[in-house]
C-alpha positions, 0 to 999 in steps of 0.5 A, a space after each residue: 166875988 166868984 162871978 167877978 173872978 170868972 169874968 176876969 178869967 174870961 177876959 184874960 182868955 180872950 186877950 190871950 187867944 185873940 185872932 191874929 194874937 197867937 203867933 206860932 212858936 216856930 215862926 217866932 223862934 225862926 224870926 228871932 233866931 235869924 234876926 239875932 244871928 250876925 251871920 244871916 242875911 237879914 239879921 244883925 249884919 243888915 242892921 249894922 249897915 244902918 247903925 254900925 254900933 248895933 248889937 243883937 240885944 238891941 233888936 226886936 221884931 213885930 210880926 204881922 200875919 197876912 190873910 187873904 180872901 177865899 175865892 168868893 162871890 160877894 153876892 152870895 153872902 149878906 153884908 153882915 157875914 163875919 169876916 172870918 168866914 170869908 178870909 183865911 191865912 195866906 201863909 205869908 208874914 210881914 216882919 218889922 225889924 226894930 232897934 231900940 223900938 225904932 223901925 229899921 226895915 221890913 222882912 217878908 216871910 213865906 211859910 205857905 208850905 210849912 217851912 219858914 223862909 225869908 223871901 225878901 226885904 224892903 226899906 221903910 218909906 221915908 214919910 212913914 209906913 201906912 201899915 206899921 205906923 198905926 200898929 205901933 202907935 195905936 196897938 203896941 204889944 203891951 195892948 195885947 191886940 195884934 190884928 191880921 192884915 188882909 187885902 182884896 186880892 190877897 197877893 202877897 206884898 203887892 201894894 193895894 188896898 189893905 186893912 187890919 182885921 181885929 176879931 178881938 174887937 168884933 167879928 167885923 171890926 176892920 181898919 182901912 189902911 189905904 193903898 201905899 200912902 193913898 187913902 180912898 175918901 169913901 173908905 177912910 171912915 169904914 171900920 166895919 166889914 159890912 160897910 166894906 162889903 156894901 161899898 164894894 157891891 155898890 162899886 160893882 165888885 163881886 169877885 174877891 180872892 182871885 189868884 195871882 195869875 188871874 189878877 195879872 191877866 185882868 190888870 
């Protein structure tokens, strides 16, 4: 019986402290206070442009932290390297605003300097969101699993190949989300970052996590 209790506590601890699961209190409070405030730019007043009868208590959010690759050369690492070793927080967050749990719009939050600030918003695609749809469907908040979002270059909010990373489910557990609505067939079934690293190396890609300046210069 004692072993069973210890095991249960261990499982609870994993669920409670999972990677990407713990949203800092200051981020959560900043977002929720802004959304519930009718005087703010992206709060109730914005939602009422879409649903005139909406009230503050009808709104809720889903917060997704954005990670980026450290500037690394993949040939230095074995494909089996834990993904957490080569990615890091970007300081940016994506926030889904919902009314009665139905998606309304998306906000972009910059906390890279330790002072949270909304830096933009976007309407959701009419044919569905490749990021939010799978998150809400497969990983509702009640599931206790909240992945982080990462991309190859790590440039905030630029549509490119995106992935979820679930360290709660394993040190290399990922899910390919595509680029916009485009899904690369060769990546579609990849769910392990070692497969991703191997694929990129075969494609001749070695450098990841380059700066925004370098990315624009090269493209």
